[in-house]
Structure formats: structure tokens, C-alpha cells
C-alpha positions, 0 to 999 in steps of 0.5 A: 499500500505505501508503494502505491502511495508513493507511485500516486504522490509521483504521479501527482507531481508529474502532472503538476509539472507537466501543467505548469511547463504547458502554462509556461509554453503559452507565453511567447514574448516578443524579440527585438526585430522580429514580427509575429501574428498576435495569438488568438485570444479571449479576453482576461478574467482578472480584475480591472485595475487601470483604464484610460480613453483618448481621442486622436485626430491624425493630419496635424488638425485636418482631421484625416482619420479621428477616433478613440483608443482605450487602454485597459489594465488587468491584475496578474492572473497565471491561468491566463498569463504565466509571465505573472504580470500585468495585462494590457489591452488596447481598443481602437475606434475609427469614427471618421476617415477620409477616402483612402485613409486606413489605420496602419499601426499603433505605437506603444513606448515604454515596453522594457518588459516581456510582452506576449502579444494577442487579439480577440477574433472580433474586429479588425485584425492586426497582421503583426506585433513587433518589438523594436529598439528603444522599448516600441512595440507596434501592432501593424495592421498592414498585411505582408505585401498589402495595405490595411483596410481598417477604415471604420469601426473597431479593431480586435481587442490587442492584448499584452501579457507582461511580467510588469507589476506596476503601470503608469501614464504614458503616450501611444501613436496612432498611424494612418501615414500621418500620425497623432499621440493619445494618452495611454497607460505603460508598465513601470518600474516605479514601486508604489510605497505601501500605506500604513495599515490602522494598527501600524498608525496606532503603534506609531502614535503610541510611540510617539505618545511614549517619547513625549512623556519621557521628554517631559519627565527629563525636563521636568528633572 
């Protein structure tokens, strides 16, 4: 019976290791200079921890293309993102575009973290995602040997699963031959200082009062 128990234990461990390795294999971070099609994926199921939405208008006031980009940041979820960090999503909506103007790419800066590119099935699809020098990521809507047809409506939800634990305000670039910037959120190395909880605050207050009492006794003596 003991042998059987040990054998079953070994099987359980092997199964867990297999699951872990399978999950790790699901994350394929972008490599500098290499463009890859974003992996088809569903939206994350973890809680939303940050959002930003901003409008764009290309052509330096000519409004050749107008629309909005909405950024959503999701909490880490190892089942969805084996890299263990935050998950960033981007939804592009094109409201108006002059004839012949289509969205060619979405550019993101401040990406010095691992990032696995994915996208949902619904909406205009990005042909590839790539990591460039200086920590820039581009979602390219131009198919190989062709031109983007994304001139109205909504994009697929573009997804970057990362190993980052913190995010910050940043900028993105929307390009249709010309470009405009919009506000977004990006990974950050900055750490937010912890907020003392109630018990720590009371303890610090008690230490302060005790110190004041000692000081008064010293003065009176």
C-alpha cells in the first residue's frame, strides 16, 4: 500500500509539472526585431486595475482620421498569463476617415518588459506585433505585401500579457500615413510606497506619545 501511495504521489507531482510547463509554453514574448501574428485569445478574466481613454485626430488638425483608443489594465492571472504580470489591452475605434485613409499601426512606448502579443477574434485584426529598439511595440495592420483595410469601426482587442507589476501614464501613436498621439497606460519600474494600515498607525502614535512623556519627565527633572 505504501508503494502505491508513493507511486500516486509521483504521478500527481508529474501532472503538476506538466501543467506548469504547458502554461509556461503558452507565453511567447516578443523578440527584438521579429514580427509575429498576435495569438488569438479571449479577454482576461481578472479584475480591472486601471483604464485610460483618449481621442486622436491625424493630419495635424486636418482630421484625416478620428477616433479613440481605450486602454485597460488587468490584474495578474497566472492561468491566463504565465509571465505573472499585468495584462494590457487596447481597443481602437475609428469614428471618421477620409477616403483612402486606413489605420496602419498602433505604436506603444516604455516597453522594457516581456510582452506576449494576442488579440480577440472580433474586430479588425492586426497582421503582426513587433518589438523595436528603445522599448517600442507596434501592432501593424498592413498585411504582408498589402495595405490595411481598417478605415472604420472597431479593432480587435489588442492584448499584451507582461511580467510588469506596476503601470504608469504614457503615450501611444496612431498612424494612418500621418500620426497623432493619445494618452495610454504602460508598464513601469516605479514602486508605490505601501500605505500604513490602522494597526501600524496606532503603534506609531503610541510610540510618539511615549516619547513625549519621556521628554517631559526629563525636562521636569
